[in-house]
N, C-alpha and C positions, 0 to 999 in steps of 0.2 A: 590451635583452633580458635577461629574468631567468631563471636557470637554477633548477629546481625538480625533484624526484624523482618527482612524480606530478602531473599536471593533470586536475581533474574538473571536467566540465562537467555542471552541473545541483545546484541546491541544495535537493533534496526530501530525504526521509528516507534513501534509499539513498546519495546523493552525499555528505550530511553526515556520516552515519555512517561511511563509507568515509574521509572526511577526518580524522574523530575518531580512527579506530583507527590510521590510518597515521601521524598526527602523534604520537600515545602510543607509537607504534614508533620514534620518532626520525626518521620521512621529513620531507622539507621538500614542503608539499603547498599547492598554489593551488586554490581551489574558486570557479569562475566560475558566477554566476546572473544571467541577463539581467534578472530583476524583484527579487523579494526571497526569500531563502531560505524554503522552505514556503510561498511564496504560490500554488501550483498544487495539483495533487491531494493531495501529501503534507499539506498544511495545511487543505485544505477539505473533506476526506473525512468518512465518517460517523462513522468514530472507533473501529470495531468492532475488535477485538485478539483474534482467535480462529484457532484451529487446526482445528476442526470443520468439515468439509466441504471441506477443501482435497485435491486431488488427492494420492495417497499419495506420489508422487516429492517433494512439496514437504514433507512432514511432517518429515525430518530438520533442514532448515533451519528450520522453523517452530519445532520443539522447542528449537533452539538461540536462536532469538529470545525465546521464551517464558521462558527462564531470564533474558536481557537485561532482559526488561520487568519483571522482578521486582527487578531492580536498578537502576533508572532514578534514583533521588536520587544515587547513588554514580557512576553513568555520566555523568549529564548535569546534576545539580544541582538538579532539581526532580523531583516525582513524575508531573506533567503529568495530574493527576487520574486516574491509572490506579486501575482497580477490578477485582479479581478476582471479579466478580459472577456469573461462568457465564455461559454463552450456550445459550439455548434454540432449538432449530431446531424449527418448528412442521410438522406434516403436516396438510393439509387433505383428504386422502382415504387410504386405506387403500393405495392404490398408493404414495403418497409415503412412508407408514410404512412399508413393506415396504424402500423404498428406503434409509431412515434405519437399519433393521436390518441391510441389507447392508452399508452403509458401515461401521458398529459393528464389524461381525464382519471385515470386511477390514482396519479400521484397528488392530486389536489388536494390540499390541507397541510401538505408539507413544507410550503413556503418556497417552492421551487419557481413560480413565476415562470412557467415553460411559455414560450411562444411558438405556434407552429406556422411555418413558412412556406406558402406555396412556390412554384417556380418563379414566378415573378416578383414575388416578396423576396425570395433568397437573392436574385440577382440584383435587386435595387440596393440591398442591405450589404451582401457581400459579393461584390462583382469579381472577385478573383475565384470565385468556385466555378468549376467546370461543367458544362452542359449535360454530364452524365448525372448530375444530381437533378432530382425532380421536387425537392423540397426539404425540408429540414425542421429541427426542433432546436431552439434557442434557449438556454438558461443564461441568463444576464449576468447572474452574481456568482458563477461557477469561474474556473480560471487555470491557472498553473504558476508552478514554483520550480526552482533549482533544486533537485533532491540531494546532489552533492553536497550542497550547504546547508540544507534543512536537518537531514539525517543526523550527520555529525553534531550540529548545533543544539540538538535536544540533548545528547549525551553530554556535551559540555556544560549546558544549563545545569544539568543533574549534578555533574561534579562541583560546580560553583555552590550548590545548595546542600553540599556534604556528601553526596554518593561515592562510595568507593567503587571507582571504574576501572575495572582490569581488562585490558586488551592484549591480545595474542595470549589467550589464557584460556586454553580449551579445558573443558570439564572431562575428566577421566571416570569420575565414579559419583553416583547419586545413590543414597540410602535413606532409610526413616527408621527411627528407633522406638516409633510409636507415640513420639511427641514431636520430634523435631527432625529436618531434613539435615542430612551430612554430605556436604558437596567438596569434592577433591579437585583439583587441576593438575595439568601437566606442569605448571610453575613451582608446584607444592603448596600452593595456598589451600587451606583447609578452613570451610565456613560452617556454621549451624544456624539454624533458623526455623521458626515454626510455619513460614510460607515460602514457597516457591513457585515463580511465575515461569512458565514454559513459554518463551517468546522466541523460540530459535527457528523460525521460519520455515523454510522447505525440510529443514532436519529435526523439526520438534517432533515427528512421529515416534522417532527412536525413544525420546524420554516418555512420551505417553505410554508406548508398548510396554515400557520397563514396569509401570504401574497397572498394567492390565487393560489398558485401552488402546489397542492397535486401530488405526485408521487406515483408510484405503487411500491415501495421499500420494500422488505423484508429481515428479518435478517437472517443470515446463521452463523453457528458456526464450524469452521474448527476443526478437530481433530488432535492433535499433540502430538509427544511424544520423548524423549532423552533416549538414550541408556548409558550403563555403559560406560568407557573411552574404548576403543579398537585399537588394533595396526593401525596405519596409512594406510589406503588403498585406499579411495575414493580422487581423485586429481581433482573432479570436483563436482559442484552442479549439480543435476539431477531433471528431471522431466519425465513424459510420455504423448505422444501423444494421445489425447483424455481424459486425466485426469486420476485419481485414485490414484496417490501417486507422493510424491516427497520426496527427500532425499539429505542430505549434511553431510560432515565430519568435524568438526572443530579441530583446532589444538591441543586442548586436548585429542582428540581421540573420543569423544562423537559424536554419529551420531544421527542427527536431522531429525525426518521424520514426514510427514503429509498425510492426505487423508481423505475422507469420512466427515461424519457430527456429531456433539455433539448435545447437548441440552442446553435450557437456564434454568438455576436455578430462575432466576429474570429479571428484565430489564436489569441489568447491568454485571451478572455473568453467566458463562456457563461453561459446563462439557462436556469433550468427553463421549462419548456413548462405552459401553464395545463392542458391535459389532463393531464399528468403529475402535476402536484400534488393535482388533483381526484381522480384514480384512487389516490394514494397515502394520502389522507384516506378515501376510500371502504372501501378494504381495511383500513385502520386501525380502523375503527369495527366493522367485522366481527370482527377479531383482538383488538381490545382495547376492548371496549364503555366503558370508563371515559372513554375519549376523545371520545364523543358531546357535540359542543358546543363543545370545546376550538378556542381560536382560534390561528391560525397567525400569529407575529408577524415571521417573516423565511422566506424561501426563498432558495436560491443553487445554483449547479452548478459545477462544475470540469472539468477535461480530462483524460481518462484514455487510455492507449495498450492497445489490444486486438489480439491475434494472432488467427489463426483458430483454433488449438488452445487458446487462453486460457492458455497457458502463457507465462511470462516468458521473455527472452533474459538469461543470465547466464554470465560467463566470457570466455574468450578470443574474439576475432576469428578468423575461419577464413582471412583473408587478410592482415593486417597484424600482425606481430608487435609487442607492447607496446601494443596496442589490446584494452581490456577494455570489455564490455557489461553493463550493469545496467538493462533497461528493460521495458516491456511487460507490467505486472502484472495488467491486466484489472479494476483497483479492488480488488484485494487485496493491494497491496503495503505497506499500513501495519505491519501485525504482522509480516510477514516481513522488512522492510527493513533493521533493523540487523544480522541474520544474513547478508544479501546484502552489505552494507557490510564485515562480517567476511572472507567469505570472499574478497572482491575483494583486502582485504588481505594475507590469507594467500598469494593467487598472487603478490603483488608481493615479500613479505617471506621466504617459504618455497619458491615456485615452483609450488605446487599449494593448493588449497583441501582442508581435512581433510575435508568432506563432497563426495560426488560431485555436479558440475554438469552431467554428460553429458547428462540430459533437458532442459536449458535452453540446450543449444549453438544458436548461430546458424545454424550449418551445416544444420541441418534445412531451412532455407529456401534454400540455395544453389541446388537445381534447379527452383525456383518463378521463373516469369517475373513479375516486378511491373511493372505500367503505371506 
């Protein structure tokens, strides 16, 4: 039996960042990942690093994360191909444009510096956008990064600061003796700690349910693809009001696009559906005409956890002292993840997070019966 100060289940960006910050605070930490750190949603997502469009209650955490993203080399040792390219949210109708205007008004005071662009302003600033867009909202300091690099780098940085990182180490049993958690794994590892962090992504509901906190979470599988290298055209990461498609171009010229849903192959693997990929390509050509004739060279999917209100669960368990949750980010956890890891660290080290987590409490689901 190995005694540590905190056990973290899940090696995505939330779990790995919590491990990093706890280790830097002098805590003894064990990070458990049943596959490889960053191998699921944190490492295979689109790579958007945006604040724009988030629910207002997420913006304080998102702003904290924004500062961390600007310090990635100091924090994790690499820049993660992070670029503050700006994030352009397109409107395909005047109703959508009004929704963007309303969001810009309601989010004032959070430092997003949103710019509403009409059709002519949009064409002048971003001539590569198709005629189907009637306007847009531009957040100049949002951007994008390479999730395959960033998520694993958080875990590697945590290891350098002393975290015991255990990969291919699925948890088989979790118990609480009244004072501490006892965690066993398929590798024979046995750990004991007063704190347990449930950062297991789309699979976190199982652990929550064990402690009487079943949540109505379902898995989704976003469909994504990357094109062949193309001439450099896009100078901002993009999305669409109302959803449907998102796209960005990396420095090598490849365009990364996503939208729609794939399907599960088994509990841990997913594949994009053919219909979803074709729909992404169709929308892409309408919104970004320069992509006409571009070849997709790879498609993929992952597994994300979605709750009915599309808000994550962050913070204390409502039934078990010492249990903290950080899951259910509905495909939008990459940008905010480091700030969530910091907030969980603050709870352990200081007794409370500096930013209110009330909107994300798991207790909002306590009255819901989950089959």
